[in-house]
C-alpha positions in Angstrom: 0.0 0.0 0.0 2.8 2.4 0.9 4.7 1.6 -2.3 1.5 2.3 -4.4 1.0 5.7 -2.5 4.6 6.6 -3.2 4.3 5.8 -6.9 1.1 7.8 -7.1 2.8 10.8 -5.4 5.8 10.5 -7.8 3.4 10.4 -10.8 1.6 13.5 -9.6 4.8 15.4 -9.0 6.2 14.4 -12.4 3.0 15.4 -14.2 3.0 18.8 -12.5 6.6 19.2 -13.5 5.9 18.3 -17.1 2.8 20.6 -17.2 4.9 23.5 -15.8 7.5 22.9 -18.6 4.9 22.9 -21.3 3.9 26.5 -20.7 0.8 26.1 -18.7 -2.4 28.1 -19.3 -1.6 29.5 -22.8 -0.7 26.0 -24.1 -4.1 24.7 -23.0 -5.9 26.9 -25.5 -3.7 25.7 -28.3 -4.1 22.1 -27.2 -7.9 22.4 -27.2 -8.1 23.3 -30.9 -4.9 21.9 -32.5 -6.5 18.6 -33.6 -9.6 20.4 -34.9 -9.4 20.2 -38.7 -11.3 23.5 -39.0 -8.2 25.2 -37.8 -4.8 25.7 -39.5 -1.9 24.8 -37.2 1.7 25.8 -37.7 4.3 24.6 -35.1 8.0 25.3 -35.4 10.0 23.4 -32.8 13.3 24.4 -31.1 15.1 21.8 -33.4 14.0 23.7 -36.5 15.3 27.0 -35.1 18.6 25.4 -34.2 18.9 24.1 -37.8 18.4 27.7 -39.1 21.5 28.8 -37.1 23.6 26.4 -39.1 22.9 28.2 -42.4 25.9 29.9 -43.9 24.8 33.3 -44.9 26.8 36.1 -46.7 24.3 38.8 -46.2 24.9 40.8 -42.9 21.2 41.5 -42.4 20.4 37.7 -42.7 23.2 36.9 -40.3 21.8 39.4 -37.8 18.3 37.8 -38.2 19.9 34.4 -37.6 21.4 35.6 -34.3 17.9 36.5 -33.2 16.4 33.3 -34.5 18.9 31.3 -32.4 17.2 32.8 -29.3 13.8 31.5 -30.3 12.5 28.3 -28.8 9.2 27.9 -30.6 6.5 29.4 -32.7 2.9 28.2 -32.8 0.1 29.6 -34.9 -3.5 28.5 -34.7 -5.9 30.1 -37.2 -9.4 29.8 -38.6 -10.5 31.6 -41.7 -14.0 32.1 -43.0 -15.5 31.9 -39.5 -18.0 33.9 -37.7 -16.6 32.7 -34.4 -13.6 35.0 -34.5 -14.7 37.4 -31.7 -15.8 34.4 -29.4 -12.5 32.6 -30.0 -10.6 35.8 -29.3 -12.3 36.3 -26.0 -11.8 32.6 -25.1 -8.1 32.7 -25.9 -7.6 35.9 -23.9 -9.3 34.3 -20.9 -6.6 31.6 -20.9 -3.9 34.1 -20.3 -2.8 34.5 -16.7 -1.6 37.5 -14.8 2.0 36.5 -15.8 1.3 38.1 -19.1 1.3 41.9 -19.6 -0.4 43.8 -22.4 2.0 45.2 -24.9 -0.4 46.6 -27.4 -4.1 46.5 -28.4 -5.5 47.6 -31.8 -9.3 47.6 -32.1 -11.4 48.9 -35.0 -15.0 48.3 -36.0 -14.2 44.9 -37.6 -11.4 43.3 -35.6 -9.4 43.1 -32.4 -5.7 42.6 -32.1 -3.8 42.1 -28.9 -0.2 41.5 -28.0 0.7 40.1 -24.6 4.1 39.3 -23.3 5.6 37.3 -20.4 9.0 38.5 -19.3 11.9 36.6 -17.8 14.1 37.6 -14.9 16.4 39.7 -17.1 13.4 41.7 -18.5 13.5 40.1 -21.9 10.4 38.6 -23.5 10.1 34.8 -22.8 6.7 34.5 -24.6 4.8 36.8 -27.0 1.1 36.0 -27.6 -0.7 37.7 -30.5 -4.5 37.3 -30.8 -6.6 38.4 -33.7 -10.3 38.1 -33.9 -12.8 39.4 -36.4 -16.1 38.5 -37.9 -14.3 36.4 -40.6 -11.2 35.0 -39.0 -9.3 34.2 -35.8 -5.6 33.7 -35.1 -3.5 33.0 -32.0 0.3 33.0 -32.2 2.8 32.1 -29.5 6.5 32.9 -29.9 8.8 31.7 -27.2 12.5 32.3 -26.5 14.7 35.0 -24.9 14.0 38.1 -27.0 14.5 41.8 -26.3 12.2 44.4 -27.7 14.6 45.5 -30.4 15.0 41.9 -31.6 11.2 41.5 -31.6 10.9 44.5 -33.9 13.6 43.0 -36.2 11.6 39.7 -36.3 8.4 41.7 -37.1 10.1 43.3 -40.0 11.3 40.0 -41.4 8.2 37.8 -41.2 5.0 37.9 -43.1 2.5 37.1 -40.4 -0.7 39.2 -40.3 -0.5 41.6 -37.3 3.2 41.4 -36.7 3.8 44.5 -38.8 2.3 46.4 -35.9 5.4 45.6 -33.8 7.9 47.2 -36.3 8.0 50.6 -34.6 8.2 49.5 -31.0 11.1 50.9 -29.0 12.5 49.8 -25.6 11.7 52.2 -22.8 
């Protein structure tokens, strides 16, 4: 009986540890919909980012971008086009974010909502950036993890073609 209790305790502690490593609350929203075929899912793993760092580039701008990319640990995008559920999904995704996240920027117009939330690490760099977009015709959630400072985030925004990221191009560190 004691051996079974000890094994149960170890299993609970291990599952809590694995859950904490997986990112917690924001991950739960992605996991809820990632197997739903009505959503488009993009997931770039740390392994893929490490492979980018091995590219031999002659262009100085590309080399600078690769230095930033080396600091990234993951990128996940969950989107649904042609949906009337955009505003509901936007609110649902925002409700999954804990107080660990701080609002970086909100853009709202009559047709859509866009929100950037960040979680900072002990050094004040961004450990996770969440972007949410909701409108009457689409929804998108993006999670970018790594060890990124605000200037690097602006450089990433200038280099990628992800709807909404262009809003980050002009951000400056305080």
